[in-house]
Structure formats: structure tokens, C-alpha cells
C-alpha angles and dihedrals in degrees: 000000000000091000089050092054091048089052090048091049096050091044092049095048091049091051091049092050091049089050092050090050090050090052089053088051090051089052088053090052091053089050090048093052092049091050091056089064095054126089119227108247097172121148113248138191113256102235091187083074108069091205091064095054108101129212111261131199118203113205120199109189108197138173123182096334099156096152101048108028095093092048091047097052094042089054098043095054089058092066111121112238135117105283093219090061099045134078130175124213119196102201097199119187092163122143099188138071091284087085090068098047090044092051091050092052092046091051089055092049091050090053088053089059099260116146097229129145130198106216113189127186127205092217138026096235108164089005111225093353089053093051092049091049093049092052091047090064091069101025112131095197126100085211127046120210118195129199128174118223096262096054124103110190117198120250095258095048097112092044090053098047113028095061090069089069088077085097101078091210094063111099100171137028111195126189133205119263119238126198121230093188099036093136097041095107144334089273093056092045091054093048091048090050092054095044092047090056090052095046095048114025100027105035094042093039092055100035095048090060097042095254122142118280128175135241102240098225093257144029092048142093132231132202103239091223089055093055092050094042091052091053101267127261117326126195099203093106133045092239104055088167095064090042096056091039093059095043089052095048092046084060089054099257112150124229123212118207118199111200091175094060109079121195111195121222141166121260120216109266100195123064095231088060092046090049094053091048094048091048092053094046095047097043091046091052091055092046090053092048088055091045098044106030097092093042091054096046096049096042109114097195099069131069125251090245092053089049090053093049091045093053092045089048091056089044093054093106093044089068086077088069090057092046092050092048092049090050096049095043096044092084095052088044089056090058094041090052092055095039099054110046093182090066095059094100088056090054092050088055091047091055086071088077091073082084087078088071091046091053092050089048091054095044095050092046091065088051093047096048090049089060103031103025136249127280139097096277092054090045090056090048089049092056089056092045093048096050092044090051093045092049095051091044087058088052090054093048096098093047093048094043090057089050091050093048092049088052095050094045093047101244106163123219139173122270102257111202119221110245114242121216110183090227126153106156139035089250092067116092125223098176096098093052105131094208097062112117112241095192124104110213123222085241089068091056090051089051089055090051090049090055087058090045090059090048084062087048091056091046090050090061089069098048107039122094131014101266105068101292139296116268100173093108096034096099090048092051091046091054091047091050091049093043096051092042090052093050092043098049094041090051093048101042105028093085132125 
């Protein structure tokens, strides 16, 4: 009986935390809709006046990017901006043969009159943060633009972003990510769905009300003075972008988010690459919550509402822990519900928390229709996309929970880069990519066992109770079975 009450308590608290998070998302949706009605009255540099055009440094932090370096550099040099006020730094920590081909391409660009430097380090101290910090020491620009190796900014990118720094209080201008291979596979569609929600609903919803947002590590520009004033790049978390973003905003620097400026990029096409990226993002979020929580709470210059949104933002990834607990405990809860008749009123009350899923469904619909358009056909497509996304997210819940717990408990790990593939169509092959991880983690085996566990959950629906079963949790258990099965089989068989 005591164990039953412990299970009920943990399950209930997890549901309440998920509900609170969904309410915060609903608030961001309201903020987002309000922001759509406002005109942008930002100050901007007048680029028709040469004296107002500032010097810009573009930083390209790379590490073993054999398949995308040529594409990256070819694209970057097409950016429109006065050549005499632009320099490019290739911050190359590579340890493979890509160093040679990159150096050869850079030499050709230098001969063509491009101000581009190849900065190589003998170690990866601080990982990406360390490379950015190293390049900053000799950067000539008053503004620092950062692109990861898989990003392909459009020619007018600098002309659309740098003018916003006319306001001396703005420390960062961040743009929305696009996806050049959005429709490549189910996996890329799911990733695009999640990122689109972040880059519309969340970034706009927070930024429009003056709440903290984050530089997303790439496709954005920093004021050099802001970086230095905030304490410069630090490599003690796996998400150095969130870390510096919060330190800057705690020092009253403003961030400008530009939803209308899209920066295309390539999504991971293989699940091992997506797993490593998800692990880094989720663990880094937890690390930054641990690092920033006290600073946010005691800061006297920010409102209570901004503090709450900031803490919830840093706890985004921690919601996976709640999701995983609800999933694991849902089967014991099914038996408890039918064993203790006096608890039935409690379970009727708990059913209220299904509204969390309804809130997420509503919030993501506004994101989806902004990108794909309104109408009945698109709404039907959205229903399929939402449930596919939700199902696979459930399948990733163990993986992401482990990442979050490592972050909260302070376990350090190396910065694992996400392999890039240079893939746009189904005809392209990724199987010879040398950076693909061949190892199958013990976590994958556990995910396979969890798929079987939720088969038992579905079977339990038929045998509990005295009136022909209890099918209230059957759809949830089916989604969990499918989600963990998808992640397990993709992880086992999607190998080179």
C-alpha cells in the first residue's frame, strides 16, 4: 500500500509539472499572437551611408566537417557586404584530412581577394566555446556573426540583420532556422516540427515581452562588446550559447529575434546523429539551469514573470524526466486504479491533466499553419504530424532523461559534434559517412525492452478490473510502444 501511494505521488507531481509547463506554453502562444499585430519600429543603420556600415567578422567554428566544408565556404563568400568591412574566420579544430582540403580552398579564396583566415588550434580546449573565444582575440569586427558548418545563409543575410545593431542596447540578433531537407524522412520531419515550434512560438513569445531568449549557437550575430561584457565564451556546459545568452541578458543586454529572416540548414538524417544532438542540447539545458538558477532568482533588475519564464526555459529539457516517469508509472497506476476502489474519485480528478496534451495541440497548430498554411487539408495533415511527433518524442524520453539527469548531477562529458551529411534528396547516400557512430548503446537495448513493457501495458488494459477491462490508457501505451520501437529499430538498423 505504501509503494502504491509513492507511485501515485510521483505520478501526480509529474503530471502537475507537465501541466504547468503547458500553461507556460499557452502564455507564449498568447504573446506570439499579440506580437503578430505589432509593427517593428526598431532603429536601423542606414546602409546607404557608408559611414554607418560597421566592420563585421564571420566566425565559422568547424570540427571534422569533410562533407560540408566546401559547400559552407562557397556559400559564405556569396554574402553581400562591403569587402573592406568584412572578414571571415574559419575556426578549425579538425583532426582529419578535412584540414588539408579546407586550407586549399581558403588559399584559393584569399587569392581571389577574400579576407579569410584559417585559424587552427592544437587542442580542443573548451570545444566550440574555446574556438570562438580564440578567434575573438584577433577579430577585427565590432559585430561577430556565427554559422555552424551545416548552415547556408542567403546572400542578403548580413544586410537584413546587422542594421538592427543601431540600437546600442542590442547585444544579439538571432534569426529563424530553416530546413533544406525537411521532407527527407520521418525523422527530419519530426525534428523540423520541434524546431519550428521553438523558432516561432517560443522565441517570439519570449522576445516580444522582454523575457530571456537564447542565441541558438548559429545563424545569429553578437555585438563584440556584449560578449566581453558578459564574461566571454565559457566551455563548462555543453550549450555555451545558452550560457552566454543568459549572462548577457542578466547584464541588461537586449536580444532581437527576427522571425522573418530564415537561415537554411541541414537536419541530421540518421538517428545516431539526432541522438547525439538531442543529448547535448538536453544535458546542456540542465547544466545551465544549475549554473544560472541562483543568478536569475536573486537578480533585482528583472520582473518576476521574466524570472519564471527564464527558469522554465532552462527547465525545458527537464520535462522529459516528467514525461518518462508518467510513462513508466502509467502501467502500475492502471493496476492501482482498479485495485483500490476508494481512489476512483482521485483518478477522475487526475484525468483533467489530459488538457496538457490539448494545450500543446493548440499551440503547435498555430506554428504549423504559419509555415504550411491554414485550411482543412492542412489541419488533417497537422493531426498526423502532431501525433507522429508526440509518439517519437515519447520514444526519446529515456535517452533525454539520462541527458537531463547527467546535467543536473554535474556529470561532465565531451562535446560530441553532430555529423553532417550534405544530403538533400533520397537519392543521396549517407552510408559511407566516416563520422557515423557504429556503437549501439546499452540505452538502445533498454529502449527495446521498454517497447515490450508497453506491449504488456496494452495487454493489461484487457485484464484489469471486473467489467471487461480498462482502456483509458491504451492509446497512450500504444504510442509509447510505437515510439520506443521506432527509436530502437532505427538505432539498431540505421547503420552504415
